[in-house]
C-alpha positions as CSV (number, residue, x, y, z in Angstrom):
1,M,0.5,-8.1,-28.5
2,N,-1.1,-11.6,-28.1
3,S,-2.5,-12.8,-24.9
4,E,-0.1,-14.6,-22.6
5,F,0.1,-16.0,-19.1
6,R,2.8,-14.4,-16.9
7,Q,4.1,-15.6,-13.6
8,D,4.9,-13.4,-10.6
9,I,8.5,-14.3,-9.8
10,S,8.0,-13.7,-6.0
11,T,4.9,-15.7,-5.4
12,N,4.5,-18.0,-8.4
13,D,1.0,-16.5,-9.0
14,W,-0.1,-16.6,-12.6
15,V,-1.8,-13.6,-14.4
16,L,-3.4,-13.6,-17.8
17,I,-2.4,-10.5,-19.9
18,S,-5.2,-10.2,-22.5
19,P,-5.0,-6.9,-24.4
20,K,-7.6,-8.1,-26.9
21,R,-10.3,-7.9,-24.2
22,A,-9.6,-4.2,-23.7
23,G,-12.0,-3.3,-26.5
24,K,-15.0,-4.6,-24.5
25,P,-17.8,-2.1,-24.0
26,N,-17.6,0.0,-20.8
27,D,-14.0,-1.0,-20.0
28,F,-12.5,1.7,-17.8
29,R,-15.6,4.0,-17.8
30,H,-15.9,5.3,-14.3
31,E,-17.0,8.3,-12.3
32,P,-14.1,10.1,-10.6
33,A,-13.4,8.6,-7.1
34,T,-14.3,12.0,-5.6
35,P,-16.3,14.9,-6.9
36,D,-14.4,18.0,-8.2
37,N,-16.4,20.5,-6.1
38,L,-15.6,19.2,-2.6
39,P,-15.0,21.9,0.0
40,E,-11.8,22.1,2.0
41,L,-13.8,21.7,5.2
42,S,-17.1,19.9,5.6
43,D,-19.5,20.3,8.5
44,E,-20.8,16.8,7.9
45,C,-17.5,15.0,7.9
46,P,-16.3,13.4,11.1
47,F,-12.7,13.6,10.0
48,C,-12.7,17.4,9.5
49,E,-11.3,20.0,11.8
50,G,-13.8,20.9,14.6
51,R,-15.4,17.4,14.6
52,A,-12.9,15.8,17.1
53,N,-15.8,14.5,19.2
54,D,-16.9,12.3,16.4
55,T,-13.8,10.2,16.5
56,P,-12.0,8.4,19.4
57,S,-9.3,10.2,21.3
58,I,-6.3,11.4,19.2
59,I,-3.3,9.1,19.4
60,A,-0.9,11.4,17.6
61,S,-1.0,14.8,15.9
62,Y,1.4,16.4,13.4
63,P,1.3,20.2,12.8
64,A,3.1,21.6,9.8
65,P,6.5,23.1,10.8
66,S,6.1,25.7,8.1
67,K,2.7,27.0,9.2
68,K,2.4,29.6,12.0
69,D,-1.0,28.4,13.4
70,K,0.4,24.9,14.3
71,A,-2.9,23.3,13.7
72,W,-2.8,19.6,12.9
73,Q,-2.2,18.6,9.3
74,V,-2.1,14.9,10.1
75,R,-3.6,13.0,13.0
76,V,-4.0,9.4,14.1
77,V,-7.1,8.1,15.9
78,P,-8.4,4.6,16.7
79,N,-10.9,3.4,14.1
80,K,-14.4,4.0,15.6
81,F,-15.7,1.0,13.6
82,N,-12.7,-1.2,14.2
83,V,-12.6,-4.7,12.7
84,L,-10.1,-5.8,15.4
85,E,-10.2,-5.8,19.2
86,H,-7.5,-3.7,20.9
87,S,-4.3,-5.6,21.5
88,S,-4.0,-7.1,25.0
89,G,-0.3,-7.5,24.8
90,E,-0.5,-11.3,25.2
91,M,-0.4,-13.7,22.3
92,P,-4.0,-14.9,21.7
93,H,-4.6,-18.6,22.1
94,E,-5.5,-20.6,18.9
95,V,-8.4,-23.1,19.3
96,C,-8.5,-26.0,16.9
97,D,-10.9,-28.9,16.8
98,F,-12.1,-29.6,13.2
99,Y,-11.6,-25.9,12.3
100,C,-9.2,-23.4,13.9
101,S,-10.0,-20.0,15.3
102,L,-8.1,-17.2,16.9
103,P,-9.5,-14.2,18.8
104,A,-9.5,-11.1,16.6
105,S,-6.8,-9.3,18.7
106,G,-5.1,-6.4,17.0
107,D,-5.1,-2.7,16.4
108,H,-7.0,-0.7,13.8
109,E,-6.1,2.9,13.4
110,V,-6.8,5.8,11.0
111,I,-4.3,8.4,9.7
112,I,-6.2,11.5,8.7
113,T,-5.0,14.4,6.6
114,R,-6.5,17.8,7.2
115,P,-8.0,19.1,3.8
116,H,-11.3,17.4,3.1
117,N,-10.9,17.7,-0.6
118,K,-7.2,16.8,-1.2
119,P,-6.1,13.2,-1.7
120,I,-2.4,12.6,-1.7
121,A,-2.2,13.4,-5.4
122,L,-3.1,17.0,-4.6
123,L,-1.4,17.4,-1.2
124,D,1.7,19.5,-0.5
125,I,4.9,17.5,-0.1
126,E,5.3,18.6,3.5
127,T,2.0,16.9,4.4
128,V,2.8,13.7,2.5
129,E,6.0,13.5,4.4
130,M,4.1,13.8,7.7
131,V,1.8,10.9,6.6
132,I,4.9,8.8,6.0
133,Q,6.3,9.8,9.3
134,A,3.0,8.9,11.0
135,Y,3.3,5.4,9.4
136,I,6.8,5.0,10.8
137,D,5.9,6.3,14.2
138,R,2.9,4.0,14.6
139,M,5.0,1.0,13.4
140,A,7.5,1.7,16.2
141,E,4.8,2.0,18.8
142,L,2.7,-1.0,17.7
143,A,5.7,-3.3,17.3
144,Q,5.9,-3.1,21.1
145,H,2.6,-5.0,21.5
146,G,3.6,-8.5,22.4
147,D,0.8,-10.1,20.3
148,V,1.6,-8.3,17.0
149,R,3.4,-10.3,14.2
150,Y,2.4,-8.2,11.2
151,L,1.4,-4.6,10.5
152,H,-0.4,-3.6,7.4
153,I,-0.7,-0.1,6.1
154,I,-3.3,0.8,3.4
155,Q,-5.1,3.6,1.8
156,N,-8.5,3.2,0.1
157,H,-9.5,5.9,-2.3
158,G,-13.1,5.9,-3.7
159,A,-16.1,3.8,-2.9
160,P,-15.2,1.0,-5.4
161,A,-11.9,0.6,-3.4
162,G,-13.7,0.3,-0.1
163,A,-13.5,3.9,1.2
164,S,-16.5,4.6,3.4
165,L,-15.7,8.3,3.7
166,V,-14.6,10.8,1.0
167,H,-12.2,12.5,3.4
168,P,-8.7,11.2,2.6
169,H,-7.3,8.8,5.2
170,S,-5.1,5.7,5.6
171,Q,-5.5,2.8,7.9
172,I,-3.2,0.6,9.9
173,F,-4.0,-3.0,11.0
174,T,-2.0,-5.3,13.2
175,A,-2.4,-9.1,13.2
176,P,-1.2,-11.8,15.6
177,F,0.1,-13.9,12.7
178,V,1.9,-13.4,9.3
179,P,-0.8,-13.3,6.6
180,E,-0.5,-16.0,3.9
181,R,0.2,-13.5,1.1
182,I,3.2,-12.1,3.0
183,Q,4.4,-15.6,3.8
184,E,4.3,-16.5,0.1
185,E,6.5,-13.5,-0.6
186,L,8.9,-14.4,2.2
187,N,9.1,-18.0,0.8
188,G,9.5,-16.8,-2.8
189,T,12.2,-14.3,-2.0
190,R,14.0,-16.8,0.2
191,R,14.0,-19.4,-2.6
192,Y,15.4,-16.8,-5.0
193,Y,18.1,-15.8,-2.5
194,E,19.2,-19.4,-1.9
195,D,19.3,-20.1,-5.6
196,H,21.0,-16.8,-6.8
197,G,22.6,-15.3,-3.7
198,N,20.9,-12.0,-4.3
199,C,17.8,-10.2,-3.2
200,L,15.0,-10.7,-5.7
201,Y,13.7,-7.2,-5.6
202,C,17.2,-5.7,-6.0
203,D,17.5,-7.8,-9.1
204,I,14.1,-6.7,-10.3
205,V,15.3,-3.1,-9.9
206,A,18.4,-3.8,-11.9
207,Y,16.5,-5.7,-14.6
208,E,13.8,-3.2,-15.0
209,L,16.3,-0.3,-15.3
210,K,18.1,-2.2,-18.0
211,Q,14.9,-3.1,-19.9
212,K,13.2,0.3,-19.3
213,I,9.9,-0.8,-20.9
214,R,8.0,-1.1,-17.6
215,V,9.6,1.9,-15.9
216,V,7.2,4.8,-15.1
217,F,9.7,7.1,-13.5
218,E,12.6,7.1,-11.0
219,D,14.6,9.3,-8.7
220,S,17.8,8.6,-6.8
221,D,16.1,6.5,-4.1
222,F,13.1,4.9,-5.7
223,L,12.0,3.1,-8.9
224,V,8.3,3.1,-10.0
225,I,7.4,0.3,-12.4
226,V,4.3,-1.4,-13.7
227,P,5.0,-5.0,-12.6
228,Y,5.7,-7.7,-15.3
229,A,2.7,-9.8,-14.0
230,S,0.4,-7.0,-12.9
231,K,-3.0,-8.3,-11.8
232,T,-4.9,-5.1,-12.7
233,P,-4.5,-2.4,-15.4
234,Y,-2.1,0.4,-14.5
235,Q,-0.9,-1.3,-11.2
236,M,2.3,0.3,-10.0
237,R,5.0,-0.8,-7.6
238,I,7.3,1.6,-5.8
239,L,10.7,-0.1,-5.0
240,P,13.5,1.3,-2.9
241,K,16.8,1.2,-4.9
242,N,18.8,0.6,-1.8
243,H,18.2,-2.8,-0.2
244,E,16.1,-2.6,3.0
245,A,13.7,-5.2,4.4
246,E,11.8,-2.8,6.8
247,F,9.8,0.2,5.8
248,D,10.5,2.1,9.0
249,K,14.2,1.9,8.5
250,M,14.3,4.6,5.8
251,T,16.7,7.5,6.1
252,V,15.5,11.1,6.4
253,S,16.4,11.7,2.7
254,E,14.6,8.5,1.6
255,K,11.4,9.6,3.5
256,A,11.5,12.9,1.6
257,S,12.1,11.1,-1.7
258,L,9.2,8.7,-1.0
259,A,6.8,11.6,-0.3
260,K,7.6,13.1,-3.7
261,V,7.5,9.7,-5.5
262,L,4.2,8.6,-3.9
263,K,2.5,11.9,-4.7
264,E,3.8,11.9,-8.3
265,A,2.7,8.3,-8.9
266,L,-0.8,9.1,-7.6
267,A,-1.0,12.4,-9.4
268,R,-0.3,10.6,-12.7
269,L,-3.3,8.3,-12.0
270,Y,-5.4,11.3,-11.0
271,V,-4.7,13.3,-14.2
272,R,-4.3,10.6,-16.8
273,L,-7.0,8.2,-15.6
274,N,-9.6,10.8,-14.4
275,N,-9.1,10.3,-10.6
276,P,-9.8,6.6,-10.4
277,S,-10.5,4.7,-7.2
278,Y,-7.4,2.8,-6.0
279,N,-5.9,0.9,-3.1
280,Y,-2.3,1.2,-2.0
281,Y,-0.6,-0.9,0.6
282,I,2.9,-1.5,2.0
283,H,4.5,-4.8,2.3
284,T,7.3,-4.9,4.9
285,L,9.1,-7.4,7.0
286,P,6.9,-8.9,9.8
287,F,7.8,-8.3,13.4
288,F,10.3,-11.1,13.9
289,S,12.8,-10.9,16.8
290,D,16.3,-9.7,16.0
291,K,17.5,-13.3,16.6
292,Q,15.0,-14.6,14.0
293,K,15.9,-11.8,11.5
294,N,19.6,-12.6,11.8
295,S,19.5,-16.4,11.9
296,L,17.0,-16.8,9.1
297,N,18.5,-14.1,6.8
298,Y,15.2,-12.2,6.5
299,K,17.0,-8.8,6.2
300,Q,19.2,-10.2,3.4
301,F,16.4,-11.6,1.1
302,Y,13.3,-9.5,1.8
303,H,12.8,-6.0,0.4
304,W,9.9,-3.7,1.3
305,H,7.7,-2.2,-1.4
306,L,4.6,-0.2,-1.9
307,V,1.9,-1.3,-4.4
308,I,-0.8,0.9,-6.0
309,V,-3.8,-0.9,-7.5
310,P,-6.3,1.2,-9.5
311,R,-9.8,-0.2,-9.4
312,L,-10.8,0.0,-13.0
313,T,-12.1,-3.5,-13.6
314,K,-14.2,-6.0,-11.7
315,F,-13.3,-9.5,-10.9
316,A,-15.6,-12.2,-12.3
317,G,-16.0,-16.0,-12.0
318,F,-12.7,-16.8,-13.7
319,E,-10.6,-14.7,-11.3
320,L,-12.6,-15.8,-8.2
321,G,-12.6,-19.4,-9.1
322,T,-9.0,-19.8,-10.2
323,E,-7.2,-16.8,-8.6
324,V,-5.7,-16.2,-12.0
325,Y,-6.4,-12.5,-12.7
326,V,-7.1,-11.1,-16.2
327,N,-5.4,-7.8,-17.0
328,T,-6.5,-6.2,-20.2
329,V,-3.7,-3.7,-20.4
330,A,-0.2,-4.9,-21.0
331,P,2.2,-3.6,-18.4
332,E,4.5,-2.2,-21.1
333,Q,1.6,-0.2,-22.5
334,A,0.5,1.0,-19.1
335,A,4.0,2.2,-18.3
336,A,4.2,4.0,-21.6
337,E,0.9,5.8,-20.9
338,L,1.9,6.7,-17.3
339,K,5.3,8.1,-18.3
């Protein structure tokens, strides 16, 4: 296909889809994000069993119901090298003269899975479900902190994606404001709702199921697509088929489905792209009051989703200077390869 600019319908961001540049030397050549010969337990890893003294006190622990030894399979600890100061419970005061500043009040936690050598792509479904449950439990707890307005869940896999340790783990951050990227999505989905009377992401689900050319796979609860205006090659988005603004409001069956879908999506990257580095993150409704949610229709027009971004290319001056990202693999081609 010829190169073309595509616009993200939720944020109005532009992306340049340029398949002709895919022939550049060294494109997509990478070492696997983790070595193949990693042990299940490492004496040198602070996240492994038996090294509890190397991390702050455990916040939560999840043993596997099916295992007799009841040892933890997932645990949550504060990040020892946190980028945020622990929440005080009071809204931090913004200071503005010429510039504005705000104390870095918030929470920074780590969700650790037990095997040292198994990313989510290789984990058993039961453990992936426990990871999702840990996300939900921490959302419920951290939402009670009076200074929290947004909670961001991520996983970095591989050094190019920012992972400082090989041992698989996720991170949770809270912020005393709604980040600009989330606000852009809120604004875009609100505009769409006011113009069309429907949730944008619900309409994306319906449109992509009809088109089929960017669908990677689906189950009864979730659709996995390569977005129309993907910023990077092989980016995927996991969308709930049922409308829901808040990640933590999933049903029991939806949590089980998401565990299978997330593992499957990451397994396809692991096998077909040679275990690439990636980031994934969850976009969910900020912590507005019930009054705000109801009066401003947030629950009607927003729709949570999970984004997976393989780190196969580097951003250069064009992307950094214009914030127009160049994607050298057409989303339709990426979806066909990942099916």
